Every structure is written in structure tokens, then in C-alpha cells.
C-alpha positions in Angstrom: 16.9 17.2 10.4 16.3 15.8 13.6 15.0 12.4 12.9 12.5 12.5 15.6 11.0 15.7 14.5 11.0 14.3 10.9 9.2 11.0 12.1 6.7 13.1 14.0 6.5 14.9 11.1 4.8 12.2 8.8 2.8 10.9 12.0 1.0 14.3 11.6 1.0 13.9 7.7 -0.4 10.2 8.1 -3.4 11.2 10.4 -4.4 14.2 8.1 -4.4 11.9 5.3 -6.4 9.0 7.4 -9.4 11.9 8.1 -9.8 12.8 5.1 -10.1 9.6 2.9 -13.3 7.4 2.9 -13.0 3.9 3.2 -11.8 1.0 5.6 -14.5 -1.1 5.2 -15.0 -4.9 4.3 -16.7 -3.5 1.1 -13.9 -1.0 0.0 -11.0 -1.4 2.2 -8.0 0.9 2.8 -4.8 -0.3 0.8 -2.1 1.2 3.2 1.8 1.2 1.8 4.6 1.5 4.0 8.3 2.1 2.6 11.1 1.3 4.5 14.6 1.9 3.0 15.1 -1.4 1.4 11.3 -2.9 1.0 7.9 -2.0 0.9 4.9 -3.5 2.2 0.9 -3.0 1.2 -1.8 -3.9 3.1 -5.7 -4.1 2.5 -7.5 -3.3 5.8 -10.8 -3.3 7.5 -10.8 -0.3 9.7 -14.5 -1.1 10.9 -13.2 -4.4 12.4 -9.7 -3.6 12.8 -8.2 -6.3 10.8 -6.1 -6.8 7.5 -7.4 -8.7 4.7 -4.6 -9.4 2.7 -0.7 -8.4 2.2 1.8 -8.4 0.3 5.5 -6.9 0.2 8.4 -7.3 -1.4 10.1 -10.0 0.8 7.4 -12.1 -0.7 9.2 -15.2 -2.4 7.9 -14.8 -5.7 8.8 -11.2 -5.8 12.3 -11.6 -4.2 13.0 -14.4 -7.0 12.3 -11.4 -9.7 15.4 -9.3 -11.2 14.8 -5.6 -11.1 15.5 -2.2 -9.0 13.1 -1.3 -5.9 10.8 0.7 -8.1 10.2 -2.9 -10.7 9.7 -4.7 -7.0 7.3 -1.9 -5.7 4.7 -2.7 -9.1 5.2 -6.0 -8.3 3.9 -5.8 -4.8 1.1 -3.9 -6.3 0.1 -6.4 -8.5 0.4 -9.0 -5.8 -2.0 -7.3 -3.8 -4.5 -6.7 -6.7 -4.7 -10.4 -7.5 -5.2 -11.2 -3.7 -7.8 -9.0 -3.8 -9.3 -10.4 -6.4 -9.4 -13.6 -4.6 -11.6 -11.7 -2.0 -13.9 -10.6 -4.5 -12.6 -6.7 -3.8 -12.6 -4.6 -6.9 -12.7 -1.0 -5.1 -10.3 0.1 -2.4 -9.2 3.4 -1.0 -5.3 4.1 -1.6 -3.5 5.1 1.4 -0.1 6.5 0.6 0.7 6.4 4.7 2.3 10.2 4.7 5.0 9.4 1.5 4.6 11.5 -1.7 3.0 9.7 -4.5 6.4 9.3 -6.3 8.6 6.7 -7.2 8.1 3.6 -5.3 4.8 4.1 -3.6 3.1 5.3 -7.4 4.4 2.3 -8.6 2.8 0.3 -6.2 -0.6 2.2 -7.0 -0.1 1.5 -10.7 0.6 -2.1 -10.5 -2.7 -2.5 -8.3 -4.2 -0.6 -11.1 -3.1 -2.9 -13.6 -4.1 -5.6 -11.5 -7.9 -4.5 -11.8 -8.1 -2.8 -8.5 -10.0 0.7 -8.5 -9.5 3.5 -6.4 
């Protein structure tokens, strides 16, 4: 598949998802997930103000030190973003899978965040 076509298709999926989800406020931020080939990133975003409230990634020092495959590290990223949200006093979020299928590493981030106390 042509890389340009593939990225455009994912971009269209992202826009479609963003239209349907409600959230992105300071009380109920959007939990956005980005997955690269080797790393995974999660952010809590307030769309009204256009700012990131908290972020976590598989490049964080405490997660890099852990042993495990990419899926296990993704679960740790979800738990880390849940801890940071709890520090901010946030409990409810809207999950934005970012155009990726809800499977594998994206699902592991969601499971880790739920186990950490986030509700979505």
C-alpha cells in the first residue's frame, strides 16, 4: 500500500473519531494515544484551551527500566497516565484511539489506565 494513501486514510479515521467523541474539557480531558513502531505515547488533552494536561510514554525512565515486550510496556504507560491524572484530580476521561484499531498495544494502554483508576 502506498504510504501516502495509508497515512491519509488514518488521518480521515482520526477526524471521524474526533467528531464523534465528546470530551476534551478540563473536567473530562481526551486521552489520546499515539503508537509508533517502537514506542507508545499517551496524553491528556484539554481541547477547549488547546493544551496538554499530562503525558506519559514508553520512553519515560521508570518504564524503560522495566523488562517486557511492547504490549507490557504499553500497559505501564496506561498506569502512568492514570497516576498523573489522579495527581491532577481527574477521574473521567474520553478515550481517543487515534485511528488505530482497539487491539494490542492500544488496548493495553486502555486496560492499564482503567486499572489505575480512570473511567471512560
